[in-house]
N, C-alpha and C positions, 0 to 999 in steps of 0.2 A: 504494500500500500504506500502510495506516494505521500510525502510530507509536504508542508507548505514550501513555496519557493524561498530560496535564500534571500535574505534582506540585502538591498543594495549596499548597505553599510554594516558589516559585521566585524570588521577588524581594523584597529587603529595603529597596529605595530608596524615595524619595517616589512616591506614586501620581500618575501623570500621566493626564489625560483625553485619550484619542486623538481625541476630537471637536474639541478646542480647542487642545491643546498643539502647539507647532511639531513637525512630524514628525521633524525631525533630532534632537530631544531624546529621542525614544522609543527603546527597545531591544526586542529580541524578548522578553526577560523581563518588562519593564514592560507590554508589550502583553498577554502571557498573564495577568499579575496583574490588569490592568484588566478583562479579560473572564472571569476565573476563575469568577465566580458569576453570569454573565449568564443562564444557564438556557435561553435561546432567542433566536432572531432577533427584531428589532423593526422598526418602520417605518423607522428610520434606521440599521439595522445588518443587514448581509447577510454570511454566511460562504460561501466557495467553496473547493472542494478544489484547483482548478488554474486557470491563466490561460487564459481563452477570450475573445478580444477582442470577439466578437459578443455574448456574454452580458454581459460587463462594460459594453458600450455600452448595452444594454437597461437594466441596473440603474442606470447613471449618468444616463440620460435620465429614468427614473422618479423618481430622487431629486432631480434638479435641478428638475423640475417640481413637486416637493413641498417638503419642509423640509430637503433635503440629507441627507447621511449618509455612512457608511463602508461600503466593501466590503473585507472582509479575506480574502485568499487564503492557503490553507495550513492550513485547519482543517476538520474535519467539522462539520456542523450540530450545534450544542449541543442537548442534551436536558435537561429539568428533572431535577435531582438527579444529573447525571453530570458528571465533569470535562471540560474542553475538550480535545479530541483533535487533535493536529497531524496533518497529512496531507502526505506527501512528494510534491512535484511537480518535474518535470525542468526547468522554464523558468528562465532566468537572471533575476536581479533587480537587476543592477548598473545604473548610471545610463544607459548607452546603451540597454540593454534596456527600461528604464522609459520613456525618451523615445520609443522605437519603439512601445511599447504605447500611450502617450497619443496618438500620431499615428494609430494604427489606430482607436482609439476615436473620435477627433474626425472621422475621415473617414466615420464611420457615422452621424453625428448632424448636425442643423441646427436653429438656429445652434449654433456651437461652445460648449462648456461651460467652466466654471471648475473645473479639476481639479488635484489634487496626487497624486503617487505616491511612495511610499518603500518600500525593501526592508530587511529585517532578518534577520540570521542569529543563531541561538542561540550562546551562549558555548561550548557543547560542539561546535559545528560540524555538528551532525546535523540540525537543523531550520531552516526559514526561513519567512518570511511576507512578503507584499506587502500594503500598505495603499493603497487608492484613496479619497481624500477628495473628496467632491462638494459644492460649495456650492449652497445654494438660490439660484435664478437670477432676477434682475430682467429677464432677456431671454427668460424663458419665455413661451409654451410652446415646448419643444424637441421635435423630431421624430426618431424612429428611422427612418433612411432604408431600412434593409434589412428592416423589418417592415411593408411596404406603407405606409410613411409615417405610421405611427400615432403619436399623441401619448400617451405612457405616463405613469402615475403609480403610486406605491405606495399600496396600501390594506392597512394592517396589514403583513403580511410577503409579500403577493402583489403582482404587477404587473397592472394593468388599463388599458384604454383610458380616456382622459379623456372626460367628458361635454361636450356643447355648452355648458352653463352654465359649467363650469370653464374651457373654452377662452375663452369671451367675457370672463370675469372676468380671466383672465391677460392677454389682449390689451389690455383697457382699462387694466390696471395698467401694462403694458409701455409702451404708447403715451403714457401720461400721465406717465411718469417722465423726468426730465431726464438728459441725458448718458448714456443707455444705450448708444448706438452712436456717439457723437461723439468723435473723436480730435483733440486739439489739438496742433499743433506748438509746441514751446517757442520762446520769444523768442530764445534764443541757440542756435545749432546750428552744427556744423562746416561744414555745406554753405552757410550763408548768406554767409560771407566769400568763398567761391568764386563764388557767384551774383553778388555785387556787384562782384567784381574782373574778371570776364570781359567784355572789350569787344567780342569778335568773335561773341558769341552761343554758345548751346549747345543740345543736346537732352538730355533726361534723363527719369527716371521715379522714382516713389515707390511703395512697397508697404507697406500697413498690414495686419497680420494681423487676421482677424475677431475673434480673442481674443488680447489682448495678454498676453505673458508677465509674470511677476511683476516689479514695478518695484523692482529692487534693483541695487546696484553690480555692475559687471561682474566676474565671477569669473574666475580664471585658466583653469579648465577650459573655460568657455564662450568665453573669448577664443581659446584654442587651436583650438576647434572652428570658430569663425567664420573664423579665419585659414586653416585647412585648406580650407574650402569656397571662400573667395574666391581662394585660391591656384590653383585650377583654372579660373578664369574667363579667357576670351580677353582678352588685353592687360592682365590684372591679375596674371599669374603671377609677375612680379617686383616687384609693388607693395610699397611700404614701409608696414607697418602702424603706425599711430599710435594707441595706446590712450587712451581717455578714460574718466572714471568710469562713463559709461553706454553706452559702445559703442566701436567701432573704426573709424578712418578709414583708407582705403587710397588712396595716390597713386602713380601711375606717373611717376617722375622720371628721365628719361634725358637730355634735352637742354632746358635752360631757354631759352625765347624770349619776350621781352617780359614778363618776370616770371611766366611760366606754365610749367608742366611740359608739354612737347610730345614726342611719340613719333613717329618716322618709320617708317611702314609701307612698306618698300622695294618690296613686291610690288605696291602700288597707287599709290605716290607720294603718299600722303596723310599729313598730319601730324595727330596725335591728342593730346588731353589727356583723361585719364580719371581720375575720382575716384569712390569708392564709400564709403558709410557704412552700417554695420550696427549697430543698437542692441541692447543686451542683452535688450530686450523683443521682438525680432524685426522691428522696423521696418527698412526698407531704402531707401536712396536711391542713385541712380546718375546721374552727369553725364558727358557726352562732348562735347568741343569739336572741331568739325570745321573745320579751316582750309581744306581743299580737298576736293572730292569731292561725292558725291550726298547730298542731303538725305534721300531715300527710304532709302538704304542706312544712314544714321546712325540713322534711326528703327527700322529692322529690327534693327540691331545692339544698340541699347539695349533693345528689348523682349526679344530672345532672351537677353541677358545677365541681364536682370531675372528672367526665368522660371527660368533655370538656377540663379542664386543663391537666389532667393526660395523655390523649391520645396524645396531642400536645407536652407535655414535653418529653414523651418517644421517639416520633419521632425526636424531635429537638436534643436530646442527643444521638441518635443512639442506643437506647436500644431496647429490645424486646417488643412485644405487650402485653405480659402477666404480671400480677401484682397480689400481694396479698393485699387485702384491709380490712379495718375494719370500720364499721359504729359505731359511738360513741354517746351515749345518756346519758346526765347527767342533772337531773332535781331536783328542790328543792320545798318545800312547798310554799315558797314565790315567786316562779317563775312560772313554767308551770303547777303547780297543783299537789296536793298530790296523786290524783288518778292515776297518771302516773309514780309514783316512782318505781313501780314494773318493769318498762321497762328499768331501768338504766343498763348500761353496754356496752360492746363491742360485735359486731356481725361480726365475720370474714367471708370473702367470697373471691372468686377469680374472675378475669375478664380477658377476652381475646379480646382486641380491634380489632383484625384482623378478628374475626369470629362472634362475638355476636352483636346483636342490643342493643341499649341503653335500650329499654324496657325490654329485657330479662335480661340484667345485673342489672338493678335497681329493678326489681320485687321481686326477692328472698330476698335480705336483707331488703327491705321495708316491705314486708309481715311479715317477722320474727320479726322485731322491733315492728310493730303494734300489732301483736298477743301477744308478750311478755308484752306489755303495756295494754293488755285487750281490744284492739280495733279489733273486729272481722270484717274483710272486705273481700269481694269477690275480687279475683285477677282481674276479668273482670272489676271491678269498678275503680281500680287504674291505669290500663294500659292507658286509655284515658288521665288521669291526667299527667302521666309521659310523654306521647307523646306531650301534649299541652305545658308542661313546657320546654321540650327539644327544641321544635320548637321556643319557645320564646327566649331561650338563645343561640341557635346554628343554627337555620335555619330548613329547612324542612326535611333533610335526617336524618333518625333514626339510621344511622350508623356513626361511628366516621370517621375522615379523614384518618384512616389507610386503608380504602377501596378504 
């Protein structure tokens, strides 16, 4: 149901440009003032009455493939000579709701987009609005997966499919651009000291989101969300969080042995040391030191815990469902055995939490690591083991919570 038209004079503060100003500096009133005389939608501006993730994904893809823009939810389409009219919609616009919305949008596009979302409530408490800001992308062309894989672009105020010439131009620009998809690990990192200090070897994994979250200091709300997620991970439930400016380090410290944190798993007679690091930008690293026990079980454990944490972190931070991962194996003669040294190294692979099952995501890197270490194993033999471990750490569903 439409509300009354916006008053011609609703805001007396400085005029802020919603296209460029930090979204947290805008208010509902400043937003109305900025668009009071807009008259109509433009190539970079779209108004929507309510939140529809499918439609917002289409608009976002079309804008990212062009010059970027804004999608403003909570208003009727403006008409020349008429005031901007608010439109009441039932959806929540708080931070958790906005993150869920961004995750839904990212799961419908490929590759992931650079998006911002902010919600605003009028000072009278009666109206609200949501702003989705889309950056023009150097990773274009982007594809809308639920629209038969079409590459969309805005032409004026309409959305259309891209021409072959436009696609070729964007692909040449993208492939000729430096550092479009390269993620560099910093020279100093909380995990590096662990890697250098472990003499018995370890297995671990890294996850880099396809789209990195904003590079900013770790906020208290984001730290609390990360701690909540990691707190539900097997053998990290009682881990001690150590905040850093750019992330949180988790260590399980129950019984120090040889200057390392070691945990006794009485059910299997295995001693463990586990450490996890989650960056404010969504990057995730996990290390597990196995003093005794099966190399294969350690690999499965690391992969399952990586997927459990990774899928929830990407959702919580409003990032896309796809990520680049590496399985890390580092063993020494004094640790896991000289016969496995041939399997040292990193094994890169990709995951898509919105479409793949855990078994399918874990099977390929697991088989590769085992074969590299000289462990010839039938894939049909490892699949039940992956299933069993995932059910132990995350429950019965073999898909992550993206589904």
